[in-house]
C-alpha positions as CSV (number, residue, x, y, z in Angstrom):
1,M,0.0,0.0,0.0
2,N,1.3,3.4,-1.0
3,N,1.2,6.0,1.8
4,S,3.1,8.7,-0.1
5,G,0.0,11.0,-0.1
6,A,-0.3,10.8,3.7
7,R,3.4,11.5,4.1
8,S,3.3,14.5,1.8
9,A,0.4,15.9,3.7
10,V,2.3,15.5,7.0
11,R,5.3,17.3,5.4
12,V,3.1,20.2,4.3
13,I,1.7,20.5,7.8
14,R,5.2,20.5,9.4
15,L,6.5,23.1,6.9
16,D,3.5,25.2,7.7
17,E,4.1,24.9,11.4
18,F,7.7,26.1,11.1
19,A,7.0,28.8,8.5
20,P,7.9,32.3,9.9
21,R,4.9,34.4,10.8
22,Q,4.8,38.2,10.8
23,A,4.3,39.6,14.3
24,P,1.3,41.8,14.6
25,R,2.2,45.4,14.4
26,P,0.8,47.4,17.3
27,A,-1.5,50.2,16.4
28,A,-0.3,53.7,16.9
29,P,-1.9,55.3,20.0
30,E,-4.5,57.9,19.5
31,A,-3.7,61.5,20.4
32,A,-6.5,61.5,23.0
33,E,-4.8,58.6,24.9
34,L,-1.7,60.6,25.5
35,E,-1.3,62.8,28.5
36,T,-1.3,66.4,27.3
37,E,0.5,67.8,30.4
38,W,2.6,64.6,31.1
39,S,1.8,65.0,34.8
40,S,2.7,61.3,35.5
41,L,5.1,58.9,33.9
42,P,3.5,57.2,30.9
43,P,3.9,53.4,31.0
44,V,4.9,52.9,27.3
45,S,3.9,55.8,25.0
46,W,5.7,59.1,25.1
47,P,3.6,62.3,25.2
48,D,3.6,64.9,22.5
49,P,7.0,66.5,22.4
50,I,7.5,70.1,23.5
51,G,7.7,72.5,20.6
52,S,7.0,69.9,17.9
53,V,4.2,68.0,16.2
54,R,3.9,64.2,16.4
55,S,5.7,62.4,13.6
56,R,3.6,60.7,11.0
57,A,6.0,57.7,10.7
58,P,4.7,54.3,11.6
59,F,4.6,53.4,15.3
60,S,7.3,50.7,15.0
61,E,9.6,53.2,13.3
62,L,9.1,55.8,16.0
63,D,10.1,53.3,18.7
64,G,12.8,51.6,16.7
65,G,15.7,53.8,17.8
66,V,17.5,55.3,14.8
67,H,15.3,57.2,12.3
68,A,16.0,57.2,8.6
69,A,17.0,60.5,7.0
70,D,14.2,62.5,5.6
71,E,13.7,62.1,1.8
72,Q,12.7,65.8,1.4
73,G,16.2,67.1,2.0
74,N,18.3,68.6,4.7
75,E,16.1,71.6,5.2
76,E,13.2,69.6,6.6
77,A,15.7,67.6,8.7
78,N,17.1,70.8,10.2
79,E,13.6,72.1,11.0
80,Q,12.6,68.8,12.6
81,A,15.9,68.7,14.6
82,E,15.1,72.2,15.9
83,D,11.7,71.0,17.1
84,D,13.4,68.0,18.7
85,G,15.9,70.1,20.5
86,I,18.8,68.8,18.5
87,D,21.5,71.1,17.3
88,L,23.0,69.9,14.0
89,V,25.7,72.6,14.1
90,P,28.9,71.2,15.5
91,G,30.4,73.1,18.4
92,P,34.1,73.8,19.1
93,A,34.3,70.8,21.4
94,M,34.6,68.6,18.2
95,S,35.5,69.4,14.7
96,V,33.3,68.8,11.7
97,Q,35.0,65.5,10.9
98,A,34.6,64.4,14.6
99,Q,30.9,65.3,14.7
100,P,28.8,62.2,15.3
101,V,26.8,61.3,12.3
102,V,23.3,60.3,13.3
103,A,20.7,59.5,10.6
104,G,18.3,62.5,10.2
105,G,20.0,64.4,13.0
106,K,18.5,62.0,15.6
107,I,20.0,60.4,18.7
108,P,19.2,56.7,19.1
109,R,16.4,56.2,21.6
110,L,15.5,53.4,23.9
111,P,13.6,50.6,22.1
112,N,9.9,50.0,22.4
113,G,9.1,53.4,23.7
114,V,10.9,52.8,27.0
115,V,11.2,55.9,29.3
116,T,13.8,56.0,32.1
117,S,13.8,58.3,35.0
118,W,16.9,59.9,36.5
119,P,16.2,61.3,40.0
120,L,18.5,64.0,41.2
121,R,20.2,63.3,44.5
122,F,21.9,65.7,46.8
123,Q,24.4,64.2,49.2
124,G,25.9,67.2,50.9
125,L,26.3,67.3,54.7
126,E,25.5,70.2,56.9
127,N,28.6,70.0,59.1
128,E,31.0,69.9,56.1
129,Y,29.4,72.9,54.4
130,A,29.3,74.8,57.8
131,R,33.1,74.4,58.1
132,L,33.5,75.6,54.5
133,W,31.2,78.5,55.1
134,A,33.1,79.5,58.2
135,I,36.4,79.5,56.4
136,N,35.0,81.5,53.5
137,L,33.5,84.0,55.9
138,L,36.8,84.4,57.8
139,W,38.9,85.0,54.7
140,T,36.3,87.4,53.2
141,L,36.4,89.5,56.4
142,L,40.2,89.4,56.6
143,T,40.6,90.5,52.9
144,L,37.8,93.2,53.1
145,G,35.7,91.3,50.6
146,L,38.4,90.5,48.0
147,Y,38.1,86.8,48.8
148,L,34.4,86.8,47.8
149,P,34.9,85.3,44.3
150,W,37.0,82.4,45.8
151,A,34.4,81.9,48.5
152,R,31.6,81.7,45.9
153,V,33.5,79.2,43.7
154,R,34.3,77.0,46.6
155,S,30.7,77.0,47.8
156,Q,29.3,76.3,44.3
157,R,31.8,73.6,43.7
158,Y,30.8,71.8,46.9
159,L,27.1,72.0,46.1
160,M,27.6,70.8,42.5
161,R,30.0,68.0,43.4
162,H,27.4,66.6,45.8
163,T,24.6,66.6,43.3
164,K,24.2,63.4,41.3
165,V,22.2,62.8,38.1
166,A,22.1,59.3,36.4
167,G,25.1,58.1,38.4
168,H,27.3,61.1,37.6
169,V,28.0,64.1,39.7
170,L,27.9,67.7,38.6
171,D,30.9,69.9,38.8
172,Y,31.9,73.6,38.7
173,H,35.1,74.6,36.9
174,E,35.1,78.4,36.8
175,P,38.4,79.9,38.0
176,P,37.8,82.5,40.8
177,V,40.0,85.0,39.0
178,N,37.4,85.2,36.2
179,L,34.8,86.3,38.7
180,L,37.0,89.1,40.1
181,P,36.5,91.6,37.3
182,R,32.7,91.2,37.4
183,Y,32.6,91.6,41.1
184,L,34.8,94.8,40.9
185,M,32.5,96.2,38.1
186,G,29.4,95.4,40.1
187,L,30.9,97.0,43.2
188,G,31.9,100.1,41.3
189,L,28.5,100.5,39.8
190,L,26.8,100.0,43.2
191,L,29.1,102.6,44.8
192,G,28.5,105.0,42.0
193,V,24.7,104.8,42.3
194,S,24.9,105.1,46.1
195,G,27.3,108.0,45.9
196,A,25.1,109.8,43.4
197,W,22.1,109.5,45.7
198,A,24.1,110.4,48.8
199,G,25.5,113.5,47.1
200,G,22.1,115.2,47.5
201,S,21.3,115.6,43.8
202,M,18.2,113.6,42.8
203,L,18.8,114.1,39.1
204,A,22.3,112.6,39.4
205,G,20.9,109.7,41.4
206,M,18.3,109.0,38.8
207,L,20.8,109.2,36.0
208,A,23.1,106.7,37.8
209,L,20.2,104.4,38.4
210,S,19.2,104.5,34.7
211,L,22.8,103.7,33.8
212,A,22.8,100.8,36.2
213,L,19.6,99.4,34.6
214,A,21.1,99.9,31.1
215,V,24.2,97.8,32.1
216,W,22.2,95.1,34.0
217,P,21.6,92.9,31.0
218,L,25.3,92.8,30.3
219,F,25.9,91.4,33.8
220,V,23.1,88.9,33.3
221,F,24.7,87.8,30.0
222,M,28.2,87.5,31.5
223,S,26.8,85.6,34.5
224,L,24.8,83.1,32.5
225,T,27.4,82.5,29.8
226,H,30.3,82.0,32.2
227,R,28.3,80.0,34.8
228,M,26.7,77.5,32.3
229,A,30.0,77.1,30.4
230,H,31.7,76.0,33.6
231,I,29.1,73.6,34.9
232,S,29.6,70.0,33.8
233,W,27.8,66.6,34.0
234,A,30.0,63.5,33.6
235,H,32.8,65.8,32.3
236,R,30.4,67.2,29.7
237,R,29.9,71.0,29.9
238,L,26.6,72.8,29.6
239,A,26.3,76.1,27.7
240,F,24.2,79.2,27.2
241,D,24.3,80.1,23.5
242,A,22.5,83.4,23.4
243,G,24.4,86.6,22.4
244,C,24.5,89.8,24.4
245,Q,22.1,91.6,22.0
246,A,19.6,88.8,22.4
247,V,19.7,89.2,26.2
248,Y,19.1,92.9,25.8
249,R,16.1,92.2,23.5
250,A,14.6,89.8,26.2
251,M,15.1,92.2,29.1
252,W,14.6,95.8,27.7
253,R,10.8,96.0,28.4
254,P,10.8,95.4,32.2
255,L,14.0,97.6,32.5
256,V,12.5,100.5,30.6
257,G,9.3,100.1,32.5
258,G,11.1,100.2,35.8
259,A,13.1,103.2,34.8
260,A,9.9,105.0,33.7
261,V,8.3,104.2,37.1
262,A,11.4,105.6,38.9
263,W,11.4,108.8,36.8
264,V,7.7,109.4,37.4
265,C,8.3,108.9,41.1
266,M,11.0,111.5,41.0
267,A,8.7,113.9,39.2
268,A,6.0,113.3,41.8
269,V,8.4,114.1,44.6
270,I,9.6,117.3,43.0
271,L,6.1,118.6,42.0
272,R,4.3,117.5,45.1
273,H,1.0,117.5,43.3
274,P,-1.8,114.9,43.9
275,G,-2.1,114.4,40.1
276,S,1.6,113.4,39.9
277,W,1.2,110.8,42.5
278,L,-1.9,109.5,40.7
279,A,0.2,109.2,37.5
280,W,2.9,107.4,39.5
281,G,0.3,104.9,40.8
282,V,-1.0,104.3,37.3
283,A,2.6,103.7,36.1
284,V,3.3,101.2,38.9
285,S,0.0,99.4,38.3
286,L,0.7,99.0,34.6
287,W,4.2,97.8,35.2
288,L,3.0,95.2,37.7
289,L,0.2,94.0,35.4
290,A,2.8,93.5,32.7
291,M,5.1,91.6,34.9
292,P,3.7,88.1,34.0
293,A,4.4,88.9,30.3
294,F,7.9,90.0,31.2
295,V,8.6,86.8,33.2
296,W,7.1,84.6,30.4
297,T,9.3,86.3,27.8
298,W,12.4,85.9,29.9
299,Y,12.0,82.2,30.8
300,L,11.0,81.4,27.2
301,F,14.2,83.0,26.1
302,R,16.5,81.5,28.8
303,Q,15.3,77.9,28.6
304,R,15.5,77.8,24.8
305,H,19.1,78.8,24.9
306,L,20.3,76.3,27.5
307,R,22.4,73.6,25.7
308,L,23.0,70.1,26.8
309,G,25.7,69.0,24.4
310,P,23.9,68.3,21.1
311,M,20.5,69.3,22.5
312,H,18.9,72.5,23.5
313,L,15.9,72.8,25.7
314,L,12.4,74.1,24.8
315,W,9.9,75.7,27.1
316,K,6.1,75.4,26.6
317,A,4.5,77.3,29.4
318,S,1.7,79.5,28.3
319,R,1.2,83.2,29.2
320,A,-2.0,82.1,31.0
321,A,0.0,79.7,33.2
322,V,2.4,82.4,34.2
323,A,-0.4,84.9,34.9
324,M,-2.2,82.3,37.0
325,M,1.0,81.8,39.0
326,F,1.3,85.5,39.7
327,L,-2.4,85.6,40.7
328,R,-1.9,82.9,43.2
329,I,1.2,84.6,44.6
330,A,-0.8,87.9,44.9
331,V,-3.6,86.1,46.7
332,W,-1.1,84.4,49.1
333,A,0.6,87.8,49.7
334,M,-2.8,89.4,50.6
335,L,-3.7,86.5,53.0
336,T,-0.3,86.7,54.8
337,T,-0.5,90.5,55.0
338,I,-3.9,90.3,56.6
339,F,-2.7,87.7,59.0
340,S,0.5,89.6,59.9
341,L,-1.4,92.9,60.4
342,G,-4.0,91.1,62.6
343,V,-1.2,89.7,64.8
344,A,0.5,93.1,64.9
345,A,-2.8,94.8,65.9
346,M,-3.3,92.3,68.8
347,V,0.2,93.0,70.0
348,L,-0.4,96.7,69.8
349,A,-3.6,96.3,71.8
350,G,-1.8,94.4,74.5
351,V,0.9,97.1,74.7
352,L,-1.7,99.8,75.0
353,V,-3.5,97.9,77.8
354,M,-0.2,97.4,79.7
355,R,1.4,100.9,79.2
356,G,-1.5,103.1,78.4
357,R,0.4,104.7,75.6
358,L,2.2,103.7,72.5
359,S,5.4,105.2,71.2
360,L,6.3,105.6,67.5
361,S,9.3,103.3,67.8
362,I,7.2,100.4,68.9
363,Q,4.8,100.9,66.0
364,S,7.6,101.0,63.5
365,E,9.2,97.9,64.9
366,L,5.9,96.0,64.8
367,L,5.3,97.1,61.2
368,L,8.8,96.0,60.3
369,V,8.3,92.6,61.8
370,A,5.0,92.2,60.0
371,A,6.6,93.1,56.7
372,L,9.4,90.6,57.3
373,A,6.9,87.9,58.1
374,V,5.1,88.6,54.8
375,C,8.3,88.4,52.9
376,A,9.3,85.2,54.7
377,A,6.0,83.6,53.7
378,V,5.6,85.0,50.1
379,Q,9.2,84.5,48.9
380,P,9.4,80.7,49.3
381,Y,5.8,80.3,48.0
382,A,6.8,82.2,44.8
383,Q,10.1,80.3,44.6
384,A,8.4,76.9,44.8
385,R,5.7,77.9,42.3
386,L,8.3,79.2,39.8
387,Q,10.5,76.1,40.0
388,N,7.5,73.8,39.3
389,L,6.3,75.9,36.4
390,V,9.7,76.4,34.8
391,W,11.0,72.8,34.9
392,N,7.7,71.0,34.4
393,K,7.5,72.8,31.0
394,S,11.1,72.3,30.0
395,G,12.4,69.6,27.8
396,N,12.5,68.3,24.3
397,R,11.8,65.0,22.4
398,Y,14.5,63.2,24.3
399,L,14.6,64.7,27.8
400,R,11.9,66.0,30.1
401,F,12.1,67.5,33.5
402,R,9.7,66.9,36.3
403,S,9.5,69.0,39.5
404,K,7.4,67.9,42.4
405,L,8.4,70.5,45.0
406,S,5.8,70.6,47.8
407,I,4.8,74.2,48.2
408,A,3.5,73.7,51.8
409,D,6.6,71.8,52.9
410,F,8.9,74.4,51.3
411,V,7.1,77.3,52.9
412,M,7.2,75.7,56.3
413,L,10.9,74.8,55.9
414,Q,11.8,78.4,55.0
415,G,9.7,79.7,57.9
416,K,11.7,77.5,60.2
417,H,14.9,78.7,58.7
418,T,13.9,82.3,59.1
419,L,13.2,81.8,62.8
420,L,16.4,80.0,63.5
421,L,18.4,82.6,61.6
422,L,16.9,85.3,63.8
423,L,17.6,83.3,67.0
424,T,21.2,82.5,66.0
425,L,22.0,85.9,64.5
426,G,22.6,84.4,61.1
427,L,24.9,81.5,62.2
428,Y,22.3,78.9,61.1
429,W,22.9,80.0,57.4
430,P,24.9,76.9,56.2
431,W,22.4,74.5,57.6
432,A,19.6,76.4,55.9
433,V,21.4,76.3,52.6
434,I,22.0,72.6,52.7
435,A,18.4,71.8,53.7
436,T,17.0,74.1,51.0
437,R,19.3,72.7,48.4
438,R,18.3,69.1,49.3
439,M,14.6,69.7,49.1
440,R,14.7,71.6,45.8
441,T,17.2,69.2,44.1
442,Q,15.5,66.0,45.1
443,A,12.1,67.3,43.9
444,L,13.5,67.2,40.4
445,T,13.5,64.2,38.1
446,V,14.8,63.8,34.5
447,W,12.8,61.6,32.1
448,S,14.8,60.3,29.2
449,R,14.2,58.3,26.1
450,V,18.0,58.1,25.6
451,D,20.4,55.9,27.5
452,A,22.9,57.8,29.5
453,D,25.8,56.1,27.7
454,V,24.3,57.0,24.3
455,L,23.9,60.6,25.4
456,K,27.5,60.8,26.5
457,A,28.6,59.2,23.2
458,H,27.0,62.1,21.4
459,W,28.2,64.7,23.9
460,P,32.0,64.9,23.8
461,A,33.9,65.5,27.1
462,H,35.2,69.0,27.6
463,E,38.8,67.8,27.7
464,F,38.7,67.4,24.0
465,A,37.7,71.0,23.4
466,A,39.8,73.0,20.9
467,P,42.5,75.1,22.6
468,G,41.5,78.7,23.4
469,K,37.7,78.0,22.8
470,M,35.0,77.4,25.3
471,A,33.5,73.9,25.1
472,G,29.8,73.8,24.4
473,S,29.5,77.1,22.7
474,P,27.8,77.0,19.3
475,V,29.7,77.8,16.1
476,R,27.8,79.3,13.2
477,L,28.9,77.7,9.9
């Protein structure tokens, strides 16, 4: 009996069983399924990137790691790289030949849409920093303030070197000698303005103040450029790549408004007319109402010019979010003012009952204490709100920042520090600095779609910078 037909059927079945089958392709997630504000870490999918639109490539290609070059030419690749936060222009830290070539200007991402988190850790100790602070204070007093740049560098270096991100510590490399000219210029400007006001001429004082406001963006530019260029992570330096003219364009509105308010105030003092004081009140009100727009413009400019090697950050906070932050700060300031004035009124009533009269000095002291209490409550509240707003809206397609600084805990901590500073006549300062730094730093987390080793591979170490040039600064070709 011939069983060839049965055997052939069996062979067909076996071949069919071992034939390779295509894995089902996962469907691309809908836009509605993604978190618009990325308030919590997504399990698999990545939210819409800041400053860019979702790519229309297939879902498997998006999560595959390296993207293919765009067929429409280098112009679209450059535009997409700008949206991603990738700088295709090689910096002086590496030549054009040494520039890592990544397809389409992309950095390889983690596969399957994996997102890793890098919590920031601060490991500084209060006693160590207290000894450093005491030595800095002693040398600053002995040198009549000339040691201040060295003291600042030593303090910043300690704080940076005890801050760890993704297993690597930060560092601060700025030579103290570089700070000395800026400190001398700032001191000379301060003495010039104070001397002009002390000379008795109001016009000279206002001219000196206007000159100081005109020079202020230059100091901000020098501070940001030098500070960021000398901060490093894993021996990779950061950078601030904006020019001095760009800093002036970002800051001229609030400075001109502040100068106008000061000149109107001087005119009101000279004229001593109710209408002039009304005009000054209107000018101050308009300047304060425009402050949210000023702050939004400045942080939009600053965050977009912070460079992390081949990447720059983007900022996507809206004007409404900044205005809401200022509204909450104003409400909190009103509540704390009412509370402080109520406590001061009760104290004044007690003094009147005990003494039968109230001197002017006691009234001034109580009002001063109430004002200090308001500042001690409002300043940390605004600081916590601003940190959460700035860093929760900063990032790009590869890195995101998350700040979960508790506003109530931070306000209570700063209130405790204020009380202890008053009781110890300022000697509690180093302990306050370390506790504040720890809370603010450990509230930050970096979300990354790139492995740390991959990011370092595309971010050359600063030791390989070209001689005579600053690592991390952009070069326009």
